[in-house]
LUMFI-543019 format. One record per residue (C-alpha): z, y, x; residue number from 1. Coordinates in steps of 0.25 Angstrom, whole numbers, plus 2048, in hexadecimal, padded with zeros to 3 digits. Example, Ala and Ser with C-alpha at 12.3 -4.5 7.8 and 13.67 -1.06 7.14 Angstrom:
residues 2
<atom><pz>81F</pz><py>7EE</py><px>831</px><num>1</num></atom>
<atom><pz>81D</pz><py>7FC</py><px>837</px><num>2</num></atom>
This chain:
residues 366
<atom><pz>18E</pz><py>E91</py><px>9F7</px><num>1</num></atom>
<atom><pz>18C</pz><py>E82</py><px>9FB</px><num>2</num></atom>
<atom><pz>18F</pz><py>E81</py><px>A0A</px><num>3</num></atom>
<atom><pz>186</pz><py>E77</py><px>A11</px><num>4</num></atom>
<atom><pz>189</pz><py>E7C</py><px>A1F</px><num>5</num></atom>
<atom><pz>18E</pz><py>E73</py><px>A2B</px><num>6</num></atom>
<atom><pz>19A</pz><py>E75</py><px>A33</px><num>7</num></atom>
<atom><pz>197</pz><py>E6B</py><px>A3E</px><num>8</num></atom>
<atom><pz>192</pz><py>E70</py><px>A4C</px><num>9</num></atom>
<atom><pz>183</pz><py>E6D</py><px>A4E</px><num>10</num></atom>
<atom><pz>180</pz><py>E60</py><px>A55</px><num>11</num></atom>
<atom><pz>175</pz><py>E60</py><px>A5F</px><num>12</num></atom>
<atom><pz>16A</pz><py>E56</py><px>A5B</px><num>13</num></atom>
<atom><pz>16A</pz><py>E49</py><px>A63</px><num>14</num></atom>
<atom><pz>15B</pz><py>E49</py><px>A66</px><num>15</num></atom>
<atom><pz>154</pz><py>E4D</py><px>A72</px><num>16</num></atom>
<atom><pz>14E</pz><py>E5B</py><px>A74</px><num>17</num></atom>
<atom><pz>140</pz><py>E55</py><px>A73</px><num>18</num></atom>
<atom><pz>142</pz><py>E4D</py><px>A67</px><num>19</num></atom>
<atom><pz>138</pz><py>E51</py><px>A5C</px><num>20</num></atom>
<atom><pz>13D</pz><py>E5A</py><px>A50</px><num>21</num></atom>
<atom><pz>13D</pz><py>E50</py><px>A46</px><num>22</num></atom>
<atom><pz>147</pz><py>E47</py><px>A4F</px><num>23</num></atom>
<atom><pz>150</pz><py>E54</py><px>A51</px><num>24</num></atom>
<atom><pz>150</pz><py>E56</py><px>A41</px><num>25</num></atom>
<atom><pz>154</pz><py>E47</py><px>A3F</px><num>26</num></atom>
<atom><pz>15F</pz><py>E48</py><px>A4A</px><num>27</num></atom>
<atom><pz>165</pz><py>E54</py><px>A44</px><num>28</num></atom>
<atom><pz>165</pz><py>E50</py><px>A35</px><num>29</num></atom>
<atom><pz>16A</pz><py>E43</py><px>A39</px><num>30</num></atom>
<atom><pz>176</pz><py>E4A</py><px>A3F</px><num>31</num></atom>
<atom><pz>178</pz><py>E51</py><px>A32</px><num>32</num></atom>
<atom><pz>171</pz><py>E5F</py><px>A34</px><num>33</num></atom>
<atom><pz>169</pz><py>E63</py><px>A29</px><num>34</num></atom>
<atom><pz>15C</pz><py>E69</py><px>A2C</px><num>35</num></atom>
<atom><pz>15E</pz><py>E78</py><px>A2A</px><num>36</num></atom>
<atom><pz>168</pz><py>E77</py><px>A35</px><num>37</num></atom>
<atom><pz>15D</pz><py>E74</py><px>A40</px><num>38</num></atom>
<atom><pz>152</pz><py>E7C</py><px>A39</px><num>39</num></atom>
<atom><pz>14A</pz><py>E71</py><px>A34</px><num>40</num></atom>
<atom><pz>145</pz><py>E6B</py><px>A27</px><num>41</num></atom>
<atom><pz>14B</pz><py>E5E</py><px>A23</px><num>42</num></atom>
<atom><pz>147</pz><py>E51</py><px>A29</px><num>43</num></atom>
<atom><pz>142</pz><py>E46</py><px>A21</px><num>44</num></atom>
<atom><pz>14D</pz><py>E3D</py><px>A1E</px><num>45</num></atom>
<atom><pz>14F</pz><py>E30</py><px>A27</px><num>46</num></atom>
<atom><pz>155</pz><py>E23</py><px>A21</px><num>47</num></atom>
<atom><pz>163</pz><py>E21</py><px>A26</px><num>48</num></atom>
<atom><pz>162</pz><py>E14</py><px>A2D</px><num>49</num></atom>
<atom><pz>171</pz><py>E13</py><px>A2E</px><num>50</num></atom>
<atom><pz>174</pz><py>E13</py><px>A20</px><num>51</num></atom>
<atom><pz>17E</pz><py>E1F</py><px>A1F</px><num>52</num></atom>
<atom><pz>17D</pz><py>E20</py><px>A11</px><num>53</num></atom>
<atom><pz>18B</pz><py>E23</py><px>A0C</px><num>54</num></atom>
<atom><pz>18B</pz><py>E31</py><px>A07</px><num>55</num></atom>
<atom><pz>190</pz><py>E38</py><px>9FA</px><num>56</num></atom>
<atom><pz>190</pz><py>E45</py><px>9F3</px><num>57</num></atom>
<atom><pz>19F</pz><py>E47</py><px>9F6</px><num>58</num></atom>
<atom><pz>19C</pz><py>E44</py><px>A05</px><num>59</num></atom>
<atom><pz>191</pz><py>E4F</py><px>A05</px><num>60</num></atom>
<atom><pz>19A</pz><py>E59</py><px>9FE</px><num>61</num></atom>
<atom><pz>1A6</pz><py>E57</py><px>A08</px><num>62</num></atom>
<atom><pz>19B</pz><py>E5A</py><px>A13</px><num>63</num></atom>
<atom><pz>19C</pz><py>E68</py><px>A10</px><num>64</num></atom>
<atom><pz>193</pz><py>E68</py><px>A04</px><num>65</num></atom>
<atom><pz>198</pz><py>E6C</py><px>9F7</px><num>66</num></atom>
<atom><pz>192</pz><py>E6B</py><px>9E8</px><num>67</num></atom>
<atom><pz>19A</pz><py>E77</py><px>9E4</px><num>68</num></atom>
<atom><pz>195</pz><py>E85</py><px>9E4</px><num>69</num></atom>
<atom><pz>19E</pz><py>E91</py><px>9E8</px><num>70</num></atom>
<atom><pz>19D</pz><py>E96</py><px>9DA</px><num>71</num></atom>
<atom><pz>1A5</pz><py>E90</py><px>9CF</px><num>72</num></atom>
<atom><pz>19D</pz><py>E85</py><px>9C8</px><num>73</num></atom>
<atom><pz>1A0</pz><py>E89</py><px>9BA</px><num>74</num></atom>
<atom><pz>194</pz><py>E85</py><px>9B2</px><num>75</num></atom>
<atom><pz>193</pz><py>E8A</py><px>9A4</px><num>76</num></atom>
<atom><pz>195</pz><py>E80</py><px>999</px><num>77</num></atom>
<atom><pz>18D</pz><py>E88</py><px>98F</px><num>78</num></atom>
<atom><pz>17F</pz><py>E86</py><px>993</px><num>79</num></atom>
<atom><pz>176</pz><py>E82</py><px>987</px><num>80</num></atom>
<atom><pz>171</pz><py>E73</py><px>989</px><num>81</num></atom>
<atom><pz>16D</pz><py>E67</py><px>981</px><num>82</num></atom>
<atom><pz>171</pz><py>E58</py><px>984</px><num>83</num></atom>
<atom><pz>168</pz><py>E4D</py><px>986</px><num>84</num></atom>
<atom><pz>16C</pz><py>E3F</py><px>98A</px><num>85</num></atom>
<atom><pz>17A</pz><py>E44</py><px>98D</px><num>86</num></atom>
<atom><pz>174</pz><py>E50</py><px>997</px><num>87</num></atom>
<atom><pz>174</pz><py>E5F</py><px>994</px><num>88</num></atom>
<atom><pz>166</pz><py>E65</py><px>995</px><num>89</num></atom>
<atom><pz>162</pz><py>E74</py><px>995</px><num>90</num></atom>
<atom><pz>15F</pz><py>E7A</py><px>987</px><num>91</num></atom>
<atom><pz>157</pz><py>E86</py><px>98C</px><num>92</num></atom>
<atom><pz>148</pz><py>E81</py><px>98C</px><num>93</num></atom>
<atom><pz>14E</pz><py>E73</py><px>988</px><num>94</num></atom>
<atom><pz>147</pz><py>E68</py><px>98F</px><num>95</num></atom>
<atom><pz>140</pz><py>E70</py><px>99A</px><num>96</num></atom>
<atom><pz>14A</pz><py>E6B</py><px>9A5</px><num>97</num></atom>
<atom><pz>14C</pz><py>E5C</py><px>9A5</px><num>98</num></atom>
<atom><pz>15A</pz><py>E5B</py><px>9AD</px><num>99</num></atom>
<atom><pz>167</pz><py>E5E</py><px>9A6</px><num>100</num></atom>
<atom><pz>170</pz><py>E6A</py><px>9A8</px><num>101</num></atom>
<atom><pz>17D</pz><py>E63</py><px>9A6</px><num>102</num></atom>
<atom><pz>189</pz><py>E62</py><px>9B0</px><num>103</num></atom>
<atom><pz>183</pz><py>E56</py><px>9B7</px><num>104</num></atom>
<atom><pz>177</pz><py>E5D</py><px>9BA</px><num>105</num></atom>
<atom><pz>17E</pz><py>E69</py><px>9BE</px><num>106</num></atom>
<atom><pz>185</pz><py>E61</py><px>9C8</px><num>107</num></atom>
<atom><pz>178</pz><py>E5B</py><px>9CD</px><num>108</num></atom>
<atom><pz>171</pz><py>E68</py><px>9CE</px><num>109</num></atom>
<atom><pz>17D</pz><py>E6C</py><px>9D8</px><num>110</num></atom>
<atom><pz>17C</pz><py>E5F</py><px>9E0</px><num>111</num></atom>
<atom><pz>16C</pz><py>E62</py><px>9E0</px><num>112</num></atom>
<atom><pz>170</pz><py>E70</py><px>9E6</px><num>113</num></atom>
<atom><pz>178</pz><py>E6A</py><px>9F1</px><num>114</num></atom>
<atom><pz>16D</pz><py>E60</py><px>9F6</px><num>115</num></atom>
<atom><pz>163</pz><py>E6D</py><px>9F8</px><num>116</num></atom>
<atom><pz>16F</pz><py>E73</py><px>9FF</px><num>117</num></atom>
<atom><pz>170</pz><py>E68</py><px>A08</px><num>118</num></atom>
<atom><pz>161</pz><py>E66</py><px>A0A</px><num>119</num></atom>
<atom><pz>15E</pz><py>E74</py><px>A0D</px><num>120</num></atom>
<atom><pz>16B</pz><py>E7A</py><px>A12</px><num>121</num></atom>
<atom><pz>168</pz><py>E87</py><px>A0A</px><num>122</num></atom>
<atom><pz>165</pz><py>E8C</py><px>9FC</px><num>123</num></atom>
<atom><pz>157</pz><py>E90</py><px>9FF</px><num>124</num></atom>
<atom><pz>14C</pz><py>E8F</py><px>A0B</px><num>125</num></atom>
<atom><pz>143</pz><py>E9B</py><px>A08</px><num>126</num></atom>
<atom><pz>146</pz><py>EA6</py><px>A12</px><num>127</num></atom>
<atom><pz>14A</pz><py>EB0</py><px>A07</px><num>128</num></atom>
<atom><pz>152</pz><py>EB9</py><px>A11</px><num>129</num></atom>
<atom><pz>160</pz><py>EBE</py><px>A0D</px><num>130</num></atom>
<atom><pz>15E</pz><py>ECA</py><px>A04</px><num>131</num></atom>
<atom><pz>159</pz><py>EC4</py><px>9F7</px><num>132</num></atom>
<atom><pz>158</pz><py>ECC</py><px>9EA</px><num>133</num></atom>
<atom><pz>155</pz><py>EC4</py><px>9DD</px><num>134</num></atom>
<atom><pz>155</pz><py>EB4</py><px>9DE</px><num>135</num></atom>
<atom><pz>152</pz><py>EAA</py><px>9D4</px><num>136</num></atom>
<atom><pz>156</pz><py>E9B</py><px>9D3</px><num>137</num></atom>
<atom><pz>14D</pz><py>E94</py><px>9C9</px><num>138</num></atom>
<atom><pz>153</pz><py>E88</py><px>9C2</px><num>139</num></atom>
<atom><pz>161</pz><py>E8B</py><px>9C7</px><num>140</num></atom>
<atom><pz>169</pz><py>E80</py><px>9C1</px><num>141</num></atom>
<atom><pz>177</pz><py>E81</py><px>9C4</px><num>142</num></atom>
<atom><pz>174</pz><py>E8E</py><px>9CC</px><num>143</num></atom>
<atom><pz>17B</pz><py>E89</py><px>9D8</px><num>144</num></atom>
<atom><pz>16F</pz><py>E8D</py><px>9E2</px><num>145</num></atom>
<atom><pz>16E</pz><py>E9B</py><px>9DB</px><num>146</num></atom>
<atom><pz>17D</pz><py>E9D</py><px>9DD</px><num>147</num></atom>
<atom><pz>17D</pz><py>E99</py><px>9EC</px><num>148</num></atom>
<atom><pz>171</pz><py>EA1</py><px>9EE</px><num>149</num></atom>
<atom><pz>177</pz><py>EAD</py><px>9E8</px><num>150</num></atom>
<atom><pz>183</pz><py>EAB</py><px>9F1</px><num>151</num></atom>
<atom><pz>17B</pz><py>EAA</py><px>9FE</px><num>152</num></atom>
<atom><pz>173</pz><py>EB6</py><px>9FA</px><num>153</num></atom>
<atom><pz>17B</pz><py>EC1</py><px>9F4</px><num>154</num></atom>
<atom><pz>170</pz><py>ECB</py><px>9F3</px><num>155</num></atom>
<atom><pz>168</pz><py>EC2</py><px>9EA</px><num>156</num></atom>
<atom><pz>168</pz><py>EC2</py><px>9DB</px><num>157</num></atom>
<atom><pz>167</pz><py>EB4</py><px>9D7</px><num>158</num></atom>
<atom><pz>162</pz><py>EAF</py><px>9CA</px><num>159</num></atom>
<atom><pz>162</pz><py>EA1</py><px>9C6</px><num>160</num></atom>
<atom><pz>15A</pz><py>E9C</py><px>9BA</px><num>161</num></atom>
<atom><pz>15A</pz><py>E8E</py><px>9B2</px><num>162</num></atom>
<atom><pz>158</pz><py>E89</py><px>9A4</px><num>163</num></atom>
<atom><pz>167</pz><py>E87</py><px>9A2</px><num>164</num></atom>
<atom><pz>174</pz><py>E8D</py><px>9A5</px><num>165</num></atom>
<atom><pz>17C</pz><py>E84</py><px>9AE</px><num>166</num></atom>
<atom><pz>17E</pz><py>E8D</py><px>9B9</px><num>167</num></atom>
<atom><pz>18B</pz><py>E90</py><px>9C0</px><num>168</num></atom>
<atom><pz>193</pz><py>E9A</py><px>9B9</px><num>169</num></atom>
<atom><pz>199</pz><py>EA2</py><px>9C5</px><num>170</num></atom>
<atom><pz>18E</pz><py>EA8</py><px>9CE</px><num>171</num></atom>
<atom><pz>18D</pz><py>EB2</py><px>9D8</px><num>172</num></atom>
<atom><pz>18A</pz><py>EC0</py><px>9D3</px><num>173</num></atom>
<atom><pz>17C</pz><py>EC0</py><px>9D8</px><num>174</num></atom>
<atom><pz>178</pz><py>EB3</py><px>9D1</px><num>175</num></atom>
<atom><pz>175</pz><py>EB1</py><px>9C2</px><num>176</num></atom>
<atom><pz>16E</pz><py>EA7</py><px>9B9</px><num>177</num></atom>
<atom><pz>164</pz><py>EA8</py><px>9AD</px><num>178</num></atom>
<atom><pz>15D</pz><py>E9E</py><px>9A5</px><num>179</num></atom>
<atom><pz>14E</pz><py>E9E</py><px>9A7</px><num>180</num></atom>
<atom><pz>143</pz><py>E94</py><px>9A7</px><num>181</num></atom>
<atom><pz>13B</pz><py>E96</py><px>9B3</px><num>182</num></atom>
<atom><pz>12E</pz><py>E92</py><px>9AC</px><num>183</num></atom>
<atom><pz>12F</pz><py>E9E</py><px>9A2</px><num>184</num></atom>
<atom><pz>12B</pz><py>EAC</py><px>9A7</px><num>185</num></atom>
<atom><pz>133</pz><py>EB3</py><px>9B1</px><num>186</num></atom>
<atom><pz>138</pz><py>EC0</py><px>9AD</px><num>187</num></atom>
<atom><pz>143</pz><py>EC3</py><px>9B7</px><num>188</num></atom>
<atom><pz>145</pz><py>ED1</py><px>9B9</px><num>189</num></atom>
<atom><pz>143</pz><py>ED2</py><px>9C9</px><num>190</num></atom>
<atom><pz>13C</pz><py>EC9</py><px>9D3</px><num>191</num></atom>
<atom><pz>143</pz><py>EBF</py><px>9DC</px><num>192</num></atom>
<atom><pz>143</pz><py>EBF</py><px>9EB</px><num>193</num></atom>
<atom><pz>146</pz><py>EAF</py><px>9EA</px><num>194</num></atom>
<atom><pz>144</pz><py>EA5</py><px>9E0</px><num>195</num></atom>
<atom><pz>14A</pz><py>E97</py><px>9E2</px><num>196</num></atom>
<atom><pz>147</pz><py>E8A</py><px>9DA</px><num>197</num></atom>
<atom><pz>14E</pz><py>E7D</py><px>9DC</px><num>198</num></atom>
<atom><pz>14B</pz><py>E6F</py><px>9D6</px><num>199</num></atom>
<atom><pz>141</pz><py>E75</py><px>9CC</px><num>200</num></atom>
<atom><pz>138</pz><py>E68</py><px>9CD</px><num>201</num></atom>
<atom><pz>13C</pz><py>E64</py><px>9BE</px><num>202</num></atom>
<atom><pz>13C</pz><py>E72</py><px>9B8</px><num>203</num></atom>
<atom><pz>12E</pz><py>E77</py><px>9B5</px><num>204</num></atom>
<atom><pz>121</pz><py>E73</py><px>9AF</px><num>205</num></atom>
<atom><pz>119</pz><py>E7C</py><px>9B8</px><num>206</num></atom>
<atom><pz>121</pz><py>E7F</py><px>9C5</px><num>207</num></atom>
<atom><pz>116</pz><py>E87</py><px>9CC</px><num>208</num></atom>
<atom><pz>117</pz><py>E91</py><px>9C0</px><num>209</num></atom>
<atom><pz>125</pz><py>E93</py><px>9C3</px><num>210</num></atom>
<atom><pz>123</pz><py>E95</py><px>9D2</px><num>211</num></atom>
<atom><pz>119</pz><py>EA0</py><px>9CE</px><num>212</num></atom>
<atom><pz>123</pz><py>EA7</py><px>9C6</px><num>213</num></atom>
<atom><pz>12C</pz><py>EA7</py><px>9D1</px><num>214</num></atom>
<atom><pz>122</pz><py>EAC</py><px>9DA</px><num>215</num></atom>
<atom><pz>11F</pz><py>EB8</py><px>9D0</px><num>216</num></atom>
<atom><pz>12E</pz><py>EBB</py><px>9CF</px><num>217</num></atom>
<atom><pz>131</pz><py>EBC</py><px>9DE</px><num>218</num></atom>
<atom><pz>130</pz><py>EC8</py><px>9E6</px><num>219</num></atom>
<atom><pz>126</pz><py>EC9</py><px>9F1</px><num>220</num></atom>
<atom><pz>12C</pz><py>EC1</py><px>9FD</px><num>221</num></atom>
<atom><pz>135</pz><py>EB9</py><px>9F3</px><num>222</num></atom>
<atom><pz>136</pz><py>EAA</py><px>9F5</px><num>223</num></atom>
<atom><pz>136</pz><py>E9E</py><px>9EB</px><num>224</num></atom>
<atom><pz>13C</pz><py>E92</py><px>9EF</px><num>225</num></atom>
<atom><pz>13C</pz><py>E84</py><px>9E8</px><num>226</num></atom>
<atom><pz>146</pz><py>E78</py><px>9EC</px><num>227</num></atom>
<atom><pz>142</pz><py>E6C</py><px>9E5</px><num>228</num></atom>
<atom><pz>141</pz><py>E5D</py><px>9E5</px><num>229</num></atom>
<atom><pz>133</pz><py>E55</py><px>9E6</px><num>230</num></atom>
<atom><pz>136</pz><py>E4C</py><px>9DC</px><num>231</num></atom>
<atom><pz>135</pz><py>E3F</py><px>9DB</px><num>232</num></atom>
<atom><pz>13F</pz><py>E3A</py><px>9E6</px><num>233</num></atom>
<atom><pz>138</pz><py>E32</py><px>9F1</px><num>234</num></atom>
<atom><pz>13B</pz><py>E27</py><px>9FA</px><num>235</num></atom>
<atom><pz>13B</pz><py>E27</py><px>A09</px><num>236</num></atom>
<atom><pz>130</pz><py>E1E</py><px>A0D</px><num>237</num></atom>
<atom><pz>128</pz><py>E16</py><px>A02</px><num>238</num></atom>
<atom><pz>12C</pz><py>E19</py><px>9F4</px><num>239</num></atom>
<atom><pz>136</pz><py>E10</py><px>9ED</px><num>240</num></atom>
<atom><pz>12E</pz><py>E0E</py><px>9E1</px><num>241</num></atom>
<atom><pz>137</pz><py>E02</py><px>9DC</px><num>242</num></atom>
<atom><pz>143</pz><py>E0B</py><px>9DB</px><num>243</num></atom>
<atom><pz>149</pz><py>E12</py><px>9CF</px><num>244</num></atom>
<atom><pz>149</pz><py>E1F</py><px>9D6</px><num>245</num></atom>
<atom><pz>13A</pz><py>E1F</py><px>9D8</px><num>246</num></atom>
<atom><pz>137</pz><py>E1B</py><px>9CA</px><num>247</num></atom>
<atom><pz>141</pz><py>E26</py><px>9C5</px><num>248</num></atom>
<atom><pz>139</pz><py>E30</py><px>9CE</px><num>249</num></atom>
<atom><pz>12C</pz><py>E2C</py><px>9C8</px><num>250</num></atom>
<atom><pz>131</pz><py>E2B</py><px>9BA</px><num>251</num></atom>
<atom><pz>136</pz><py>E3A</py><px>9BA</px><num>252</num></atom>
<atom><pz>12B</pz><py>E3F</py><px>9C2</px><num>253</num></atom>
<atom><pz>122</pz><py>E3A</py><px>9B7</px><num>254</num></atom>
<atom><pz>12A</pz><py>E3F</py><px>9AB</px><num>255</num></atom>
<atom><pz>12B</pz><py>E4D</py><px>9B2</px><num>256</num></atom>
<atom><pz>11B</pz><py>E4D</py><px>9B2</px><num>257</num></atom>
<atom><pz>11C</pz><py>E49</py><px>9A3</px><num>258</num></atom>
<atom><pz>124</pz><py>E54</py><px>99F</px><num>259</num></atom>
<atom><pz>11B</pz><py>E5E</py><px>9A7</px><num>260</num></atom>
<atom><pz>127</pz><py>E61</py><px>9B2</px><num>261</num></atom>
<atom><pz>123</pz><py>E59</py><px>9BE</px><num>262</num></atom>
<atom><pz>12E</pz><py>E57</py><px>9C8</px><num>263</num></atom>
<atom><pz>124</pz><py>E54</py><px>9D3</px><num>264</num></atom>
<atom><pz>11F</pz><py>E62</py><px>9D5</px><num>265</num></atom>
<atom><pz>128</pz><py>E67</py><px>9E1</px><num>266</num></atom>
<atom><pz>11E</pz><py>E63</py><px>9EC</px><num>267</num></atom>
<atom><pz>114</pz><py>E6D</py><px>9E6</px><num>268</num></atom>
<atom><pz>11E</pz><py>E79</py><px>9E7</px><num>269</num></atom>
<atom><pz>119</pz><py>E7D</py><px>9F5</px><num>270</num></atom>
<atom><pz>10A</pz><py>E7D</py><px>9F0</px><num>271</num></atom>
<atom><pz>10D</pz><py>E84</py><px>9E3</px><num>272</num></atom>
<atom><pz>115</pz><py>E8F</py><px>9EA</px><num>273</num></atom>
<atom><pz>10A</pz><py>E92</py><px>9F4</px><num>274</num></atom>
<atom><pz>100</pz><py>E92</py><px>9E8</px><num>275</num></atom>
<atom><pz>108</pz><py>E9C</py><px>9E1</px><num>276</num></atom>
<atom><pz>107</pz><py>EA6</py><px>9ED</px><num>277</num></atom>
<atom><pz>114</pz><py>EA3</py><px>9F4</px><num>278</num></atom>
<atom><pz>114</pz><py>EA5</py><px>A04</px><num>279</num></atom>
<atom><pz>11B</pz><py>E9E</py><px>A0F</px><num>280</num></atom>
<atom><pz>11D</pz><py>E92</py><px>A05</px><num>281</num></atom>
<atom><pz>127</pz><py>E88</py><px>A0D</px><num>282</num></atom>
<atom><pz>12A</pz><py>E79</py><px>A08</px><num>283</num></atom>
<atom><pz>136</pz><py>E72</py><px>A0E</px><num>284</num></atom>
<atom><pz>139</pz><py>E63</py><px>A0B</px><num>285</num></atom>
<atom><pz>146</pz><py>E5D</py><px>A09</px><num>286</num></atom>
<atom><pz>14B</pz><py>E4E</py><px>A07</px><num>287</num></atom>
<atom><pz>156</pz><py>E4A</py><px>9FE</px><num>288</num></atom>
<atom><pz>159</pz><py>E3B</py><px>A01</px><num>289</num></atom>
<atom><pz>15F</pz><py>E36</py><px>9F4</px><num>290</num></atom>
<atom><pz>169</pz><py>E2D</py><px>9FB</px><num>291</num></atom>
<atom><pz>16F</pz><py>E2E</py><px>A09</px><num>292</num></atom>
<atom><pz>164</pz><py>E25</py><px>A0F</px><num>293</num></atom>
<atom><pz>160</pz><py>E30</py><px>A18</px><num>294</num></atom>
<atom><pz>165</pz><py>E33</py><px>A26</px><num>295</num></atom>
<atom><pz>16D</pz><py>E3F</py><px>A2A</px><num>296</num></atom>
<atom><pz>178</pz><py>E47</py><px>A24</px><num>297</num></atom>
<atom><pz>16E</pz><py>E51</py><px>A1E</px><num>298</num></atom>
<atom><pz>167</pz><py>E47</py><px>A15</px><num>299</num></atom>
<atom><pz>174</pz><py>E40</py><px>A12</px><num>300</num></atom>
<atom><pz>17A</pz><py>E4C</py><px>A0B</px><num>301</num></atom>
<atom><pz>16D</pz><py>E4F</py><px>A05</px><num>302</num></atom>
<atom><pz>16C</pz><py>E41</py><px>9FE</px><num>303</num></atom>
<atom><pz>17A</pz><py>E42</py><px>9F9</px><num>304</num></atom>
<atom><pz>177</pz><py>E4F</py><px>9F1</px><num>305</num></atom>
<atom><pz>169</pz><py>E4A</py><px>9EE</px><num>306</num></atom>
<atom><pz>16E</pz><py>E3D</py><px>9E8</px><num>307</num></atom>
<atom><pz>179</pz><py>E43</py><px>9E0</px><num>308</num></atom>
<atom><pz>16F</pz><py>E4D</py><px>9DA</px><num>309</num></atom>
<atom><pz>165</pz><py>E43</py><px>9D6</px><num>310</num></atom>
<atom><pz>170</pz><py>E38</py><px>9D1</px><num>311</num></atom>
<atom><pz>177</pz><py>E43</py><px>9C9</px><num>312</num></atom>
<atom><pz>169</pz><py>E48</py><px>9C3</px><num>313</num></atom>
<atom><pz>160</pz><py>E3C</py><px>9C1</px><num>314</num></atom>
<atom><pz>165</pz><py>E39</py><px>9B3</px><num>315</num></atom>
<atom><pz>162</pz><py>E48</py><px>9AF</px><num>316</num></atom>
<atom><pz>155</pz><py>E48</py><px>9B6</px><num>317</num></atom>
<atom><pz>151</pz><py>E3B</py><px>9AF</px><num>318</num></atom>
<atom><pz>155</pz><py>E3B</py><px>9A1</px><num>319</num></atom>
<atom><pz>14B</pz><py>E44</py><px>99C</px><num>320</num></atom>
<atom><pz>140</pz><py>E41</py><px>9A5</px><num>321</num></atom>
<atom><pz>141</pz><py>E32</py><px>9A4</px><num>322</num></atom>
<atom><pz>143</pz><py>E34</py><px>995</px><num>323</num></atom>
<atom><pz>135</pz><py>E3A</py><px>994</px><num>324</num></atom>
<atom><pz>130</pz><py>E2D</py><px>99A</px><num>325</num></atom>
<atom><pz>136</pz><py>E25</py><px>98F</px><num>326</num></atom>
<atom><pz>143</pz><py>E21</py><px>994</px><num>327</num></atom>
<atom><pz>14F</pz><py>E22</py><px>98C</px><num>328</num></atom>
<atom><pz>15C</pz><py>E29</py><px>992</px><num>329</num></atom>
<atom><pz>163</pz><py>E1A</py><px>993</px><num>330</num></atom>
<atom><pz>157</pz><py>E15</py><px>99B</px><num>331</num></atom>
<atom><pz>157</pz><py>E21</py><px>9A4</px><num>332</num></atom>
<atom><pz>166</pz><py>E20</py><px>9A7</px><num>333</num></atom>
<atom><pz>164</pz><py>E11</py><px>9AA</px><num>334</num></atom>
<atom><pz>158</pz><py>E13</py><px>9B3</px><num>335</num></atom>
<atom><pz>15F</pz><py>E1E</py><px>9BB</px><num>336</num></atom>
<atom><pz>16A</pz><py>E14</py><px>9C0</px><num>337</num></atom>
<atom><pz>160</pz><py>E0D</py><px>9C9</px><num>338</num></atom>
<atom><pz>15A</pz><py>E1B</py><px>9CD</px><num>339</num></atom>
<atom><pz>168</pz><py>E20</py><px>9D1</px><num>340</num></atom>
<atom><pz>16A</pz><py>E13</py><px>9D9</px><num>341</num></atom>
<atom><pz>15C</pz><py>E16</py><px>9E0</px><num>342</num></atom>
<atom><pz>160</pz><py>E24</py><px>9E4</px><num>343</num></atom>
<atom><pz>16D</pz><py>E1F</py><px>9EA</px><num>344</num></atom>
<atom><pz>167</pz><py>E14</py><px>9F1</px><num>345</num></atom>
<atom><pz>166</pz><py>E17</py><px>A00</px><num>346</num></atom>
<atom><pz>15B</pz><py>E0D</py><px>A03</px><num>347</num></atom>
<atom><pz>150</pz><py>E14</py><px>9FB</px><num>348</num></atom>
<atom><pz>150</pz><py>E20</py><px>A04</px><num>349</num></atom>
<atom><pz>14C</pz><py>E2A</py><px>9F7</px><num>350</num></atom>
<atom><pz>14B</pz><py>E39</py><px>9F8</px><num>351</num></atom>
<atom><pz>148</pz><py>E45</py><px>9F1</px><num>352</num></atom>
<atom><pz>13D</pz><py>E4E</py><px>9F7</px><num>353</num></atom>
<atom><pz>141</pz><py>E5D</py><px>9F6</px><num>354</num></atom>
<atom><pz>138</pz><py>E69</py><px>9F9</px><num>355</num></atom>
<atom><pz>13C</pz><py>E77</py><px>9FB</px><num>356</num></atom>
<atom><pz>131</pz><py>E81</py><px>9F9</px><num>357</num></atom>
<atom><pz>131</pz><py>E90</py><px>9FB</px><num>358</num></atom>
<atom><pz>127</pz><py>E9B</py><px>9FB</px><num>359</num></atom>
<atom><pz>127</pz><py>EAA</py><px>9FD</px><num>360</num></atom>
<atom><pz>11F</pz><py>EB4</py><px>9F4</px><num>361</num></atom>
<atom><pz>116</pz><py>EBD</py><px>9FC</px><num>362</num></atom>
<atom><pz>11A</pz><py>ECB</py><px>9FF</px><num>363</num></atom>
<atom><pz>127</pz><py>ED2</py><px>A03</px><num>364</num></atom>
<atom><pz>132</pz><py>ED6</py><px>9FA</px><num>365</num></atom>
<atom><pz>133</pz><py>EE6</py><px>9FB</px><num>366</num></atom>
């Protein structure tokens, strides 16, 4: 399992006892403490006025974070796929998921897992309790979350579902994977105590109907948790509408609406869960700076992984979506050169808003 624990002794904050809570948070995270170490939600980022921007993926990895799982990453080379514009895409329900499934994309998904780990400090926020039975991971991708969850909860039987078979080959005995389209009827043999979905923003025509299926498939008292990106990327302060990054976000958002799978639904998740009937619905907000413009070790590390995930995945995200807007593959790749430069530009103060929403099905599991 990825170890994100810290070995240094806690340092007392250098603010007075009467300082407001926001000042205490700002001081603590500027000293390198992530929010879960002082029992708080993440503070909003603050621009690093000292221009400490020299952070790399290798630096972050050497600081106690690793991109490798405790299981051996032997992904199958036998998954069925099709090739478009030099990238591999899933064949089952061809075209339903717009991102590739090749090795480059799999590496991006594992980096994405790391940025969630750095942000949250744990695999989930819902208060599930330690003795879980059946657990479902929707859109499991490489399966890294499901594997780590199975390692952390030996009593759980973890099922990861996806449209493609790109999961790790060696898994714990209480973890398995299955090809399944979450928009189909759910015919799982037993209900689940906990259902998890991460980065589903691009997956469904009607996300609310999938959340309804999850509600119906939960045991009384069971939780649904959604961890997702509130697309498109934002800018701290006034929107930088002249930038290629802003134009890219606008283009891809419009294209996602055109194909009937809007990438902009995430801010509605909390409302939808409440409408469906979930109780004690909680929404937590996180911020992923896309370069190291934000102050504090916590945000520096997040920016390393967030930037790497976006730079590694932006071509795969763009080829089909921008193609639907009339762009050729060559035009897309040429445009993305300037978008990537914007992502790396520490003067733009760009960030990705992230929401974690969870709710409990009424009743008590007996």
